[in-house]
C-alpha positions, -999 to 999 in steps of 0.1 A, spaced: 47 820 -177 81 828 -167 94 797 -147 108 765 -162 84 746 -139 53 764 -152 65 760 -188 73 722 -182 39 716 -168 21 735 -196 42 714 -221 36 680 -204 -3 689 -204 -3 699 -241 20 671 -255 17 640 -231 -3 623 -256 21 627 -286 41 595 -282 65 604 -313 77 635 -296 80 670 -310 107 697 -315 103 734 -306 126 762 -321 142 787 -299 116 812 -313 88 787 -302 102 785 -267 104 823 -265 69 829 -276 53 801 -256 72 808 -224 70 847 -227 107 849 -221 129 872 -242 160 853 -233 167 819 -219 199 800 -207 209 764 -209 201 763 -172 164 772 -182 164 741 -205 180 719 -180 152 730 -155 125 722 -180 141 688 -185 142 681 -147 106 690 -144 95 670 -174 114 640 -162 88 639 -133 62 632 -161 82 604 -178 96 629 -206 128 644 -215 138 678 -230 171 683 -249 186 707 -273 208 702 -303 244 713 -306 235 747 -321 206 753 -295 182 759 -324 160 730 -320 148 716 -288 133 680 -284 106 668 -263 101 631 -259 89 603 -237 116 586 -217 120 548 -226 109 524 -199 128 493 -212 164 485 -207 187 481 -237 196 446 -229 160 435 -238 166 446 -275 204 444 -277 226 420 -296 230 388 -275 203 397 -252 195 360 -251 229 351 -238 239 352 -203 257 382 -191 294 378 -195 318 395 -169 336 426 -180 362 421 -153 394 412 -169 427 401 -152 456 426 -153 488 410 -164 523 422 -155 543 432 -186 575 423 -169 565 388 -166 549 385 -200 580 379 -219 
């Protein structure tokens, strides 16, 4: 398989039941995809295709490990600090420094 779409479909089929996620190395991706080289665009395209399955695919800063995970379905506010409180406005008045003396 050479295309990102084919590889993403294969990954989703093989690993969709692994809820904790997995990581793959550069070597793993090369071996499994059949590509000798791949670019950040290839990884981005894999991520795009996996997002259709509710999964994500991102790399670390050094592009040595790539992480496959299930995308969250809950918004942060459900678990965030103060989630029981009503939402406060984040709009603040602008004060003029000249009149603030």
